[in-house]
LUMMAR-409422 format. One line per 4 residues: number of its first residue (from 1); their letters; for each residue x, y, z of N, C-alpha, C. Coordinates in steps of 0.001 Angstrom, whole numbers. Each point is the difference from the previous one (the first is absolute). Example, Ala and Ser with C-alpha at 12.3 -4.5 7.8 and 13.67 -1.06 7.14 Angstrom:
1	AS	13190/-5690/7800/-890/1190/0/900/1200/0; -350/1050/-720/820/1190/60/-770/1090/730
END
This chain:
1	MTVF	-17816/461/-36503/248/-858/-1163/1041/-1056/358; -297/-1247/-318/953/-1090/186/838/-144/-1267; 1308/44/156/903/-134/-1141/574/-1411/-25; -251/-712/-1073/623/-1302/-234/1324/289/-717
5	LDLT	1084/-25/754/1308/461/-480/859/-1184/-422; 286/-98/-1281/808/-1107/-513/1465/223/356; 544/-903/810/1395/102/438/789/-1242/-412; -355/-555/-1146/666/-1213/-479/1495/216/-180
9	RISS	373/1103/-619/1413/239/-302/821/121/1277; -461/818/917/764/250/1213/81/-1256/865; -937/-921/-188/16/-1241/772/1069/-964/-487; 561/262/-1167/994/-917/-562/1362/643/-177
13	RLLR	225/1192/570/1229/739/-267/979/-12/1167; -246/-833/1008/832/66/1192/1459/-326/-256; 268/-840/-951/1377/-417/-209/799/990/-828; -619/1084/-407/731/1022/-734/698/910/993
17	GAPT	1268/307/-250/761/805/945/-421/1445/50; -629/506/-1049/-440/1395/-32/-1227/82/-896; -891/952/253/-1232/83/-788/224/566/-1391; -758/-498/-963/-60/624/-1319/-982/1165/68
21	GIDR	-125/724/-1108/-940/1110/-18/-1432/-450/229; -416/-1095/-658/-1369/-485/176/-198/-548/1408; 1036/-632/560/-83/-426/1402/-327/1182/905; 670/1112/-230/-207/1190/834/-1447/487/-84
25	VEYA	-557/-55/-1205/-1370/479/-182/-978/-876/779; 81/-1318/-202/-940/-874/700/200/88/1507; 1261/104/431/253/105/1439/-595/1282/571; 44/1088/-752/-554/1268/488/-1486/-136/309
29	YAEE	-736/-684/-870/-1428/-214/258/-198/-933/1191; 838/-1029/100/-100/-905/1146/278/743/1304; 996/871/-23/353/748/1206/-1142/916/433; -567/736/-957/-1049/962/343/-1312/-686/384
33	LVLN	-376/-1055/-723/-1307/-619/230/31/-1101/1050; 1087/-784/29/55/-1141/920/713/362/1298; 1208/542/-91/753/323/1212/-565/1219/717; -239/1066/-744/-446/1250/627/-1521/128/113
37	ERYG	-731/-865/-677/-1481/-41/96/-641/1370/-233; 447/703/-1037/-455/1368/-210/-1275/113/-825; -439/-1098/-591/-1142/111/-914/-1094/-1025/292; -144/-371/1253/-1090/-883/377/305/-1470/-228
41	PVVP	-1031/-831/-58/203/-1451/-110/775/-377/-1263; 891/-969/153/796/-467/-1131/63/-1519/38; -35/-613/-1167/106/-1450/-134/1200/-300/-894; 1124/-494/558/1140/-365/-847/-347/-1204/-883
45	VITT	208/150/-1298/-343/-1041/-974/1274/-505/-655; 67/-1306/-242/1099/-568/-784/-591/-762/-1181; 647/137/-1147/-449/-639/-1233/1068/-997/-416; -242/-1281/234/994/-1034/-262/-394/-804/-1240
49	PLAV	907/-827/-517/-356/-846/-1148/-1139/-971/300; -215/-316/1281/-1021/-974/362/-1335/628/369; 53/1155/670/-1246/594/482/234/1441/405; -1116/714/170/29/1351/557/-522/-96/1421
53	GAIP	653/696/916/-433/-99/1384/328/1232/801; -439/-6/1250/255/1100/928/886/-492/1133; 852/891/484/916/-288/1095/-441/817/1214; 10/-576/1208/-355/780/1186/853/1262/112
57	VQTM	-619/1083/410/695/1287/59/1223/-81/902; -119/-634/1158/1142/-61/916/1148/-809/-593; -319/-1049/-724/1043/-776/-677/755/876/-990; -738/807/-759/656/877/-968/802/1084/701
61	RDHL	-494/515/1113/776/1003/746/1331/-583/461; -41/-1206/540/1240/-649/444/956/-179/-1174; -544/-375/-1133/802/-195/-1213/655/1314/-442; -756/1086/44/528/1300/-413/1112/467/926
65	MKIE	-109/-302/1276/1063/375/932/1282/-780/-297; -140/-1239/-432/1179/-773/-394/647/594/-1252; -835/486/-911/536/648/-1196/798/1239/391; -523/782/941/721/1184/493/1410/-383/419
69	AGWL	101/-1058/797/1316/-435/466/831/-563/-1144; -637/-750/-901/727/-592/-1121/577/1030/-941; -671/1138/-138/497/1088/-835/867/976/787; 314/-345/1250/846/821/887/-614/1370/269
73	RDRV	-1317/77/8/-656/1279/261/-39/318/1490; 484/-926/812/22/240/1438/1328/600/454; 891/327/-930/1291/582/349/-113/1520/114; 948/599/713/-22/1442/241/822/749/-1034
77	SAAD	1139/-570/-389/921/680/-905/596/-1001/-970; 456/488/-1147/682/-869/-956/1249/-618/608; 554/637/1018/1172/-551/684/-320/-1328/676; -1291/-267/241/-412/-1256/625/-73/-1147/-998
81	DPYY	229/282/-1271/-60/-1021/-1049/1418/-307/-478; 590/-1124/429/1382/-325/-400/176/-72/-1514; -1046/-396/-701/71/-101/-1456/202/1375/-628; -725/984/488/189/1363/-503/1400/497/330
85	MALK	491/-304/1179/1335/470/378/1071/-639/-884; -218/-1250/-415/932/-634/-943/-61/696/-1357; -1192/412/-407/-146/750/-1252/721/1337/96; -163/684/1099/690/1281/206/1512/-182/-138
89	QAID	511/-1063/576/1441/-274/-82/424/-258/-1449; -827/-722/-756/327/-295/-1399/23/1271/-842; -914/921/278/-32/1257/-752/1211/858/336; 377/16/1255/1120/836/438/1366/-573/-379
93	APPE	46/-1291/-338/1282/-612/-367/519/611/-1302; 1303/308/-90/558/562/-1239/-184/-980/-1160; -265/498/-1200/-133/-892/-1164/1275/-805/-208; -159/-1275/-281/1127/-873/-283/194/-53/-1512
97	PRQT	1104/582/-518/172/118/-1457/-85/-1324/-747; 391/-1098/643/29/-1282/-699/-1270/-826/240; -992/604/603/-1228/-728/320/-784/-354/-1258; -509/-1218/-49/-869/-448/-1087/-1413/-168/542
101	GATR	-931/724/-557/-1386/-89/447/-287/867/1207; -1291/184/245/-444/841/1108/229/-682/1339; 50/799/1045/-59/-534/1356/-1454/-364/269; -249/-1270/314/-1382/-450/213/-181/-467/1432
105	LKRQ	-1011/552/672/-294/-380/1374/-1303/-786/49; -18/-1051/816/-1212/-779/230/-242/-83/1502; -1279/46/374/-338/-130/1414/156/-1464/374; 1052/-332/725/385/-1381/255/-1065/-759/795
109	SRRQ	-414/-1156/-549/-927/-913/667/-1320/649/382; -349/1078/-669/-1242/695/343/-1208/-923/-155; -45/-726/-1083/-1156/-871/-247/-84/-1102/1051; 1151/-585/347/-9/-1071/982/-447/497/1372
113	VAAK	463/1188/381/-405/564/1287/-1497/269/8; -508/599/-1077/-1423/321/-69/-852/-1263/16; 468/-1034/-674/-784/-1228/-98/-247/-629/1360; 903/244/942/-142/-588/1326/-1019/740/862
117	TLQF	-243/1267/-304/-763/822/937/-1223/687/-580; -129/80/-1319/-1007/880/-574/-1025/-718/-875; -280/-1250/303/-945/-735/-827/-1434/458/245; -755/141/-1073/-1429/312/118/-715/-1221/577
121	PFRQ	-971/183/897/-714/-1140/597/-953/-652/-1006; 563/-801/-892/-786/-545/-1105/-1099/-963/455; 59/-471/1254/-1087/-849/481/-1332/760/18; 102/1347/44/-1222/804/-26/-687/-60/-1364
125	IAAA	752/-361/-1030/-562/22/-1349/-1092/-1052/-166; 152/-1137/676/-1008/-1052/-119/-1376/488/443; -8/870/999/-1275/519/513/-432/1279/-699; 853/537/-885/-265/1314/-600/-1268/41/-855
129	PGLL	-265/-980/-872/-1233/70/-805/-1265/37/859; -22/-804/1062/-1163/-7/879/-192/1327/707; 1110/600/456/-95/1299/671/-504/1067/-966; 440/-65/-1264/-482/971/-985/-1503/-167/-235
133	RRTL	-457/-1237/-129/-1430/-226/-220/-829/546/1160; 444/-252/1224/-741/487/1168/-8/1522/53; 1145/600/-311/100/1459/54/-852/647/-1084; -33/-596/-1175/-852/523/-1071/-1474/-59/402
137	AETG	-383/-1086/650/-1390/-128/443/-332/1034/1074; 943/214/928/-233/934/1106/-71/1448/-469; 719/324/-1086/57/1395/-467/-904/253/-1199; -831/-980/-349/-796/91/-1221/-920/1196/-73
141	RTSR	-470/488/1139/-927/1135/13/689/1306/394; 1320/-12/42/741/1194/410/806/555/-1166; 548/1192/201/864/614/-1014/1350/-703/3; 489/-370/-1173/1268/-723/-80/603/177/-1386
145	CYFH	1303/-286/-105/670/21/-1303/1237/-872/61; 489/-367/-1173/1232/-789/-134/1079/909/-569; 1217/-85/576/1105/834/-490/1232/-862/-224; 618/184/-1159/1162/-791/-420/1086/975/-431
149	ASHT	1116/50/732/1026/1021/-233/1229/-520/-725; -30/-1248/-459/1127/-523/-777/-562/-710/-1225; 880/-490/-853/-447/-710/-1201/-145/-1501/240; 247/-454/1215/77/-1425/294/-1299/-732/-326
153	QLDK	124/-1071/-793/-1093/-906/-379/-1019/615/-962; 171/1258/-394/-987/619/-885/-26/-633/-1388; 1043/-730/-354/9/-675/-1299/-828/-1284/18; -620/-307/1139/-849/-1192/135/-1417/465/337
157	PDRF	-796/348/-999/-1302/632/246/-959/-839/829; 129/-1330/-45/-914/-843/773/138/228/1499; 1170/502/440/205/261/1437/-878/1147/499; -551/771/-924/-738/1206/396/-1485/-76/-352
161	AWLG	-456/-1189/-397/-1413/-169/-353/-910/250/1198; 507/-258/1213/-819/168/1210/-429/1447/219; 753/942/-557/-350/1409/189/-1359/301/-623; -204/-457/-1229/-1270/241/-674/-1149/-756/635
165	SHGM	260/-1232/421/-1077/-812/574/-477/534/1340; 825/800/668/-398/594/1276/-295/1491/-121; -28/507/-1238/-295/1419/-185/971/906/731; 1270/-405/-5/1018/727/763/610/1124/-842
169	PSVF	-195/1267/364/714/1079/-694/1507/-241/102; 715/179/-1104/1405/-398/-53/886/1124/-507; 1161/119/645/965/1045/-336/1362/-653/-184; 708/384/-1067/1317/-563/-285/998/1129/-213
173	LIHD	1200/-173/538/1077/955/-240/902/-574/-1084; 123/718/-1104/840/-432/-1117/1269/848/-21; 1138/-676/-79/1291/673/125/582/449/-1334; -339/-679/-1086/510/401/-1316/-623/-880/-1074
177	AIPV	259/367/-1242/-394/-826/-1148/1242/-405/-792; 1145/4/639/1275/-212/-689/66/-1346/-731; -410/-1119/610/144/-1275/-723/-765/-66/-1317; -1140/697/-102/-759/-42/-1264/434/1101/-962
181	DYPE	510/1101/530/460/1088/-870/1439/-198/-466; 820/-615/848/1425/-192/-304/414/-1434/337; -544/-987/-693/333/-1395/329/1478/-311/-156; 705/788/-821/1430/-248/-201/819/243/1260
185	FCSP	-557/722/973/712/282/1241/-293/-1021/1098; -878/-958/-276/-491/-893/1050/347/-1452/-312; -181/-853/985/296/-1415/-183/-1025/-644/-929; 361/-1095/-672/-943/-674/-901/-1289/-375/733
189	GSAE	-1125/241/-641/-1288/-317/597/-615/1127/801; 785/1038/313/-509/1098/824/-1133/755/-684; 107/196/-1313/-1033/754/-716/-1347/-707/78; -9/-1308/-211/-1260/-748/58/-570/3/1421
193	RHHR	863/-155/1006/-483/31/1387/-615/1354/334; 651/1071/-432/-518/1327/334/-1272/301/-792; -78/-507/-1209/-1239/117/-777/-1163/-600/789; 214/-1184/573/-1061/-646/780/-294/786/1282
197	RLKT	1031/564/622/-227/817/1201/-915/1185/-310; 323/703/-1067/-787/1180/-345/-1417/-381/-417; -165/-1167/-621/-1349/-469/-347/-798/-290/1270; 631/-621/982/-670/-251/1280/-466/1301/627
201	VSDC	869/1000/-16/-341/1297/589/-1121/666/-788; 79/-48/-1315/-1058/578/-830/-1354/-641/302; 1/-1313/199/-1245/-727/246/-547/220/1408; 892/136/984/-426/-37/1404/-40/1350/699
205	ADLI	798/962/-439/228/1207/800/-1154/990/-68; -364/517/1157/-843/1195/78/872/1248/-11; 1257/-174/408/947/1116/45/1406/-543/-174; 807/709/-788/1431/-283/-95/744/1153/660
209	IVNS	923/-340/896/953/974/517/1282/-172/-806; 567/1084/-498/1286/-65/-700/989/930/686; 1286/-316/-153/1039/732/717/461/1273/-697; -439/225/-1223/417/1201/-729/-951/245/-1164
213	AATE	5/1224/-483/-778/313/-1202/552/-758/-1201; 1321/-237/-1/608/-768/-1089/-562/-1417/-40; -159/-617/1170/-591/-1336/57/-1468/33/-401; -727/1024/447/-1409/140/-378/-148/27/-1522
217	TAVA	828/793/-663/-59/108/-1458/293/-1341/-660; 1039/-684/485/410/-1263/-611/-1056/-1086/187; -561/-93/1203/-996/-1040/281/-1269/238/-814; -499/1239/6/-1223/311/-751/205/-226/-1495
221	RYMR	1166/398/-506/282/-180/-1427/-17/-1478/-372; 611/-834/837/46/-1429/-310/-1392/-620/63; -766/348/1021/-1348/-568/125/-880/401/-1182; 90/1245/-410/-803/449/-1147/431/-711/-1279
225	RQGW	1297/-191/-134/515/-677/-1190/-545/-1427/-99; -231/-626/1165/-538/-1359/17/-1519/-28/-130; -632/1180/48/-1456/49/-30/-632/-327/1334; 761/168/1079/-496/-324/1331/-626/1222/671
229	RVPR	-761/-274/1029/-513/1045/882/1164/630/763; -20/1339/131/1009/713/797/-679/495/1279; 266/-626/1135/-635/428/1247/439/1407/403; -765/595/878/376/1287/565/1390/-109/628
233	TEVV	808/1029/-169/1400/-54/424/359/1229/820; 794/-232/1047/460/1080/873/1522/-50/87; 663/1134/-247/1454/86/128/355/356/1441; 800/-852/635/497/268/1353/1492/-326/12
237	HLGV	838/1019/70/1443/-239/28/391/-852/1203; 1060/-766/-158/465/-857/1085/623/823/1122; 33/-600/1175/568/671/1160/1486/-264/147; 604/756/885/1417/-166/340/75/-444/1453
241	DRWF	740/-1066/257/110/-521/1359/631/1009/947; -343/-145/1274/461/961/1007/1513/3/175; 676/-1050/-471/1466/-26/114/664/971/-973; -695/390/-1035/605/836/-1034/-258/1479/283
245	TPER	490/446/1143/-72/1407/387/1358/410/547; 383/1265/-164/1297/447/537/130/-254/1495; -1107/125/733/63/-174/1451/340/-1442/381; -589/-973/-720/237/-1405/332/1395/-463/-388
249	TEAS	647/691/-930/1341/-400/-436/1100/830/648; -391/924/861/978/941/563/1124/-705/751; -342/-1067/732/999/-688/815/671/-1156/-736; -379/-241/-1246/545/-1146/-731/1349/337/-619
253	PIPQ	982/-881/148/1301/233/-640/-119/-160/-1510; 650/867/-743/-46/-85/-1460/1422/-83/-541; 177/-621/-1160/1344/-91/-588/590/1386/-244; 1303/90/124/688/1273/-214/453/177/-1445
257	APYF	254/-1101/-693/414/87/-1404/-1187/430/-859; 239/748/-1078/-1115/402/-876/-562/-1201/-760; -1309/-50/-78/-649/-1103/-716/-1380/442/-468; -508/-718/-990/-1361/171/-494/-737/-1315/229
261	VCVG	-1312/56/79/-769/-1212/276/-1150/-133/-993; -245/-1240/-418/-1123/-329/-885/-741/-1167/644; -1305/144/203/-788/-979/751/-1036/-656/-903; -49/-1338/18/-1022/-709/-766/498/-1358/-453
265	TIEP	-927/-878/-314/353/-1316/-514/880/137/-1242; 997/-853/-95/901/37/-1152/-696/-702/-1165; -611/805/-866/-805/-494/-1117/94/1005/-1150; -394/-391/-1213/253/841/-1179/-599/1398/47
269	RKNL	-1235/150/488/-633/1325/-81/663/1037/898; 848/-448/918/706/945/868/1146/699/-737; 292/-455/-1238/974/692/-858/1408/-39/599; 347/-1116/620/1271/-74/725/1198/-212/-911
273	IFLM	-184/-648/-1147/1116/-97/-947/404/1398/-449; -985/831/-258/270/1405/-321/766/660/1142; -432/-233/1239/666/619/1146/1431/-507/152; 236/-1287/-311/1369/-524/38/893/755/-993
277	NVWR	-541/285/-1177/773/737/-997/218/1451/420; -995/576/663/200/1336/573/1159/-38/984; 55/-1052/804/1069/-67/1013/1368/-186/-641; 31/-661/-1145/1266/-62/-731/465/1409/-367
281	GVVE	-954/818/-456/346/1379/-330/460/783/1213; -633/-231/1146/390/694/1237/1406/-419/420; 287/-1301/-66/1326/-490/389/1062/493/-974; -327/64/-1282/953/550/-973/338/1450/319
285	RLGQ	-985/754/468/212/1416/316/741/191/1317; -338/-796/1003/497/268/1355/1031/-1009/494; 179/-1100/-713/998/-978/398/-286/-586/1376; 1046/-164/808/-146/-586/1333/-819/872/940
289	EAPK	-194/1253/-364/-814/905/827/-1491/-121/-313; -345/-857/-937/-1414/-167/-360/-788/-530/1192; -1220/471/185/-832/-506/1098/-444/-1429/-276; -420/-685/1046/-542/-1339/-175/-1493/76/-323
293	LVLV	-455/-995/-734/-1418/-164/-298/-491/-1198/799; -981/227/864/-549/-1064/842/-1361/-409/-556; -109/-1247/-431/-1260/-545/-506/-677/-777/1121; -1205/401/352/-742/-639/1088/-1197/-732/-591
297	GRRG	19/-1323/27/-1134/-751/-528/376/-1432/-317; -993/-848/-2/229/-1399/-355/168/-149/-1504; 691/-1038/-388/123/-306/-1424/-1325/-568/-502; -478/574/-1097/-1295/-400/-527/120/-906/-1205
301	WENE	-532/423/-1136/-142/-841/-1187/592/696/-1221; 306/-807/-1009/509/533/-1269/1136/1001/235; 903/-357/914/1016/971/421/1429/-491/-228; 179/-929/-940/1318/-615/-177/1085/1027/-311
305	NIVD	-302/980/-853/1009/998/-362/415/838/1202; -976/345/832/308/789/1194/853/-816/961; -382/-1262/205/750/-863/916/1425/-207/-505; 179/-121/-1313/1353/-138/-550/877/1184/405
309	VLER	-543/1199/-77/770/1182/403/291/-47/1494; -1011/-322/790/169/-12/1452/1026/-1037/447; 85/-1102/-718/874/-1082/451/1362/-15/-679; 139/665/-1174/1231/-192/-763/694/1276/-440
313	SCDI	-615/1147/223/598/1239/-509/1316/323/707; 999/343/-802/1294/427/547/107/1518/79; -652/709/-935/205/1445/-48/-833/757/1029; -1191/-512/345/-813/733/985/-361/-837/1225
317	GAHL	423/-1277/33/-364/-879/1113/352/570/1363; 1155/644/99/443/554/1286/-875/1152/463; -815/534/-892/-860/1140/341/-1472/-405/109; -256/-1315/54/-1367/-504/112/-170/-793/1285
321	VEVA	-1130/198/663/-374/-782/1180/-1427/-490/-217; -225/-1291/194/-1332/-592/-160/-458/-560/1335; -1226/327/383/-521/-449/1291/-1497/-249/-132; -509/-980/730/-1444/-281/24/-431/-218/1442
325	DLSD	-1313/-1/218/-580/-269/1318/481/974/1067; 102/1256/-366/411/1031/948/-1206/434/825; 183/135/1301/-1098/434/866/-416/1426/-338; -1204/387/417/-473/1360/-265/908/1040/640
329	LGLS	443/-268/1221/902/948/656/1318/95/-757; 500/-1141/-475/1227/20/-778/-175/715/-1321; -1120/-261/-683/-252/645/-1290/-172/1504/161; -724/422/1015/-206/1442/195/1314/702/304
333	ALIK	858/-620/806/1306/598/289/857/51/-1261; -57/-1064/-799/784/-54/-1237/-427/1104/-960; -1308/167/-188/-496/1043/-902/331/1382/547; -134/170/1305/273/1299/624/1432/455/-262
337	GARA	953/-928/26/1402/368/-157/489/75/-1431; -841/-366/-959/433/-52/-1399/149/1390/-600; 899/113/-973/83/1254/-757/-1316/243/-736; -615/-1081/-460/-1330/81/-618/-539/-1405/-165
341	LLAP	-1320/-107/-76/-641/-1242/-414/-168/45/-1512; 282/-1118/-660/-127/-99/-1450/-1186/-897/-347; -849/454/-900/-1175/-769/-421/-123/78/-1519; 796/-808/-727/27/104/-1468/-1048/-848/-712
345	SLVE	-1009/-485/708/-971/-949/-558/-610/474/-1316; -297/-973/-850/-693/277/-1257/-1506/118/211; -522/-690/1008/-1431/73/316/-187/-398/1456; -958/639/668/-335/-306/1389/-1496/191/209
349	GFSL	-521/-675/1022/-1367/252/413/-81/1160/968; 993/53/929/43/1114/944/1423/501/227; 949/-839/359/1388/373/307/122/494/1435; -245/-924/925/43/316/1426/1364/517/469
353	PVAE	1141/-538/-487/1287/542/455/177/1488/-269; -589/510/-1079/84/1437/-276/-687/780/1107; -1197/-435/386/-725/673/1080/758/-113/1318; 597/-1157/267/740/-197/1251/1227/899/61
357	ALAL	720/110/-1110/1183/859/-29/-377/1463/200; -1024/456/-696/-431/1394/150/-457/272/1427; -666/-981/623/-439/167/1387/1183/168/945; 1133/-613/-352/1217/110/808/808/1246/-333
361	GTPV	-394/728/-1036/754/1176/-414/1213/-326/-846; 26/-1199/-585/1113/-422/-849/-291/361/-1454; 961/585/-713/-222/313/-1418/-339/-1251/-803; -796/179/-1037/-412/-1108/-858/314/352/-1448
365	IASD	672/-927/-688/142/71/-1453/-844/-1138/-553; -1002/327/-802/-944/-1014/-472/-244/142/-1489; -414/-1096/-606/-364/33/-1418/-1228/878/-192; -38/668/-1131/-1102/915/-290/-1170/-792/-585
369	IAVH	-703/-718/888/-1181/-763/-398/-1207/552/755; -1192/-365/-458/-1225/628/515/-137/-111/1505; 253/-1182/552/-243/-166/1433/1000/779/841; 1239/167/-480/965/821/738/-394/1469/-36
373	REIA	-531/443/-1131/-497/1379/-58/-1167/188/961; -838/-1019/101/-1171/77/882/399/16/1475; 904/-876/395/365/-131/1416/905/1128/459; 1038/272/-790/1038/933/437/-272/1432/-416
377	DDRA	-778/180/-1050/-266/1336/-531/1340/666/-315; 295/1142/635/1266/689/-279/1015/-216/1111; -155/-1062/785/894/-240/1134/1072/-1049/-291; 3/-547/-1205/1035/-944/-417/576/449/-1330
381	LLVG	1272/-293/-205/661/295/-1267/-377/-1103/-985; -836/321/-966/-481/-983/-961/837/56/-1272; 496/-1164/-407/905/-112/-1142/-546/-1088/-923; 186/154/-1294/-455/-1008/-951/508/-1383/356
385	AIDG	-862/-1001/-127/331/-1352/454/1123/-656/-794; 332/551/-1169/1098/-579/-788/1049/1054/-359; -12/1111/708/963/1080/-255/1225/-206/891; 885/-891/-452/1153/-371/810/889/1162/375
389	NAWV	289/886/-945/882/1134/291/-581/891/1090; -1312/239/-49/-632/854/1007/67/-644/1382; -163/-1314/62/104/-690/1286/1422/73/546; 985/-225/-857/1396/90/452/287/1395/535
393	EAVV	-415/1019/-725/254/1381/432/-668/287/1341; -1230/-467/181/-717/248/1250/678/-697/1171; 398/-1255/-184/655/-748/1076/1339/633/357; 784/349/-1006/1308/621/256/-172/1322/734
397	AISA	-964/808/-429/-214/1306/635/-444/-144/1449; -890/-933/274/-492/-179/1367/1039/-678/880; 938/-724/-616/1071/-646/766/996/996/574; 151/1133/-636/1051/949/373/-204/526/1416
401	PGSA	1079/131/775/-112/609/1330/-576/1410/-107; -938/321/870/-618/1323/-25/-827/256/-1236; -518/-1055/-612/-735/106/-1262/-1186/959/102; -7/1006/-876/-1127/938/-46/-1252/-699/-522
405	LRAE	188/-942/-938/-1146/-728/-541/-652/-850/1086; 824/-642/816/-568/-807/1089/-718/887/1009; 570/1141/312/-644/923/940/-1365/445/-524; -73/256/-1310/-1270/430/-592/-1069/-1074/139
409	WTAR	350/-1254/-327/-1007/-1056/26/-267/-502/1411; 942/192/906/-278/-273/1416/-1043/979/517; 152/1262/-367/-966/1020/423/-1381/-289/-575; -39/-424/-1253/-1304/-306/-600/-648/-1208/676
413	ASGY	813/-1011/299/-534/-1198/658/-551/320/1380; 602/965/670/-416/321/1370/-1432/517/69; -532/467/-1118/-1373/487/-10/-1037/-1071/-294; 456/-1227/-202/-921/-1089/-329/-791/-429/1234
417	VPMS	-1297/-123/-136/-856/-442/1107/-536/-1390/-346; 540/-1054/617/-430/-1352/-347/-1370/-327/574; -678/-922/-637/-1236/-534/557/356/-1125/961; -558/13/1182/215/-1100/936/-878/-1179/-402
421	WGRH	365/-1184/492/-846/-1156/-284/-1364/148/665; -22/625/1176/-1284/222/653/-929/841/-853; 547/1064/-600/-808/861/-860/-393/-721/-1287; 909/-813/-549/-329/-781/-1196/-1213/-895/260
425	VERA	52/-750/1097/-1112/-902/321/-1276/799/245; 129/1136/674/-1168/844/263/-668/440/-1305; 797/434/-957/-560/444/-1283/-665/-1159/-740; 623/-1173/55/-606/-1166/-646/-1328/-357/662
429	MEAI	-46/49/1325/-1230/-335/714/-1094/1032/-268; 392/1258/-170/-982/1032/-367/-608/-296/-1373; 842/-432/-928/-490/-336/-1341/-926/-1213/48; 370/-985/811/-840/-1193/150/-1351/373/601
433	DAVR	25/857/1014/-1247/411/646/-894/766/-971; 624/813/-864/-779/753/-986/-699/-934/-980; 678/-1062/-410/-619/-981/-894/-1124/-742/722; 260/-360/1253/-1003/-747/774/-1285/799/176
437	TGRV	139/1306/230/-1173/837/265/-565/656/-1254; 670/-226/-1146/-490/569/-1248/337/1455/-196; 930/521/823/399/1394/-150/1077/112/-1069; 59/1144/-658/1049/292/-983/976/965/639
441	RD	1266/-401/72/1013/852/623/525/1016/-996; 411/1166/508/610/1026/-846/1385/-450/-419
END
């Protein structure tokens, strides 16, 4: 089977210092199908505002290798990343009582450095439509399918009209229905864009891959509410990168001061204003001995209140550290050394940091929402998303030296068996093959 693999998103992400969750998903398929060639012939596809086209496989392989270097995936240890070592130093520094606002670290000149070395060969785009037409003609009598692992361009249905005209079986991976279910948590216009994305998928998909049963429920519910067709759907949990294992972090230096970590874009649904208030309670209880809270993620949208705390708080600023664009090796070392990972989100499609922390054997305190129950089961301490007192008590208890509560949840986390990205892609390809051959999977 020839897979027409849409890699539009990954083709435009080179200037980002670290991958987002959706970046990781699309890259995993690119790695398995393009770099490792594990599933037969593949045609890298890009969907641009001007045209849809195909990119030569070798060109895409070269591009993916540049991404590896750009994301610092070619390093051996977190000690090889000066940015992570600066973060370690900031965490270990004693709190400054008169500090206003969080300690904020930025990867200096990262964008400028990347711009000089990691440009996508856009001259290939001019020839891309012609290459796609030739490839479609050559594969017309063979088994083939189209696979799209991100939401990129799905809000523009005309970009996907070629699928129907060529009788191309199509598969889409949907990450969540958050913009249409919770528009108050998203940037203006997000709900309408996601509505169009889901309509495109409803119209075109032979199969939907979703990252969780929670996402499956939300997507199907929304499509039915609109009176749309609900395509066949397969739940395949996301994978955990190979860096997020105890063995890969064994040689990495970790901060010695106690700290907690929260990973994700700084945006309303992450419930960070609530977490800031929890930290006020922790600092009131523990004073200068309070642990630091490390927020890992770029600043997103509708986040003015959170940014005000990060930039101007006097009472908890000395106990806050903000960092973005952390390498995978740096992030895995940071999570490994934390007293616990905190995930207070009000809603998620999957919650990859929870899986990564559990894979490292790090305790997790997470909001008691459906997807956290699904992913973590009984291996994370689940607390009500707005139960401030319970969060303060949990953080204080796990902060204590020799904490029995931390020992309990460390032991529970150690039994977690993560799905690898290789296995994730394998399960998705099995589902695609079942649809192609008309088989019904158990």
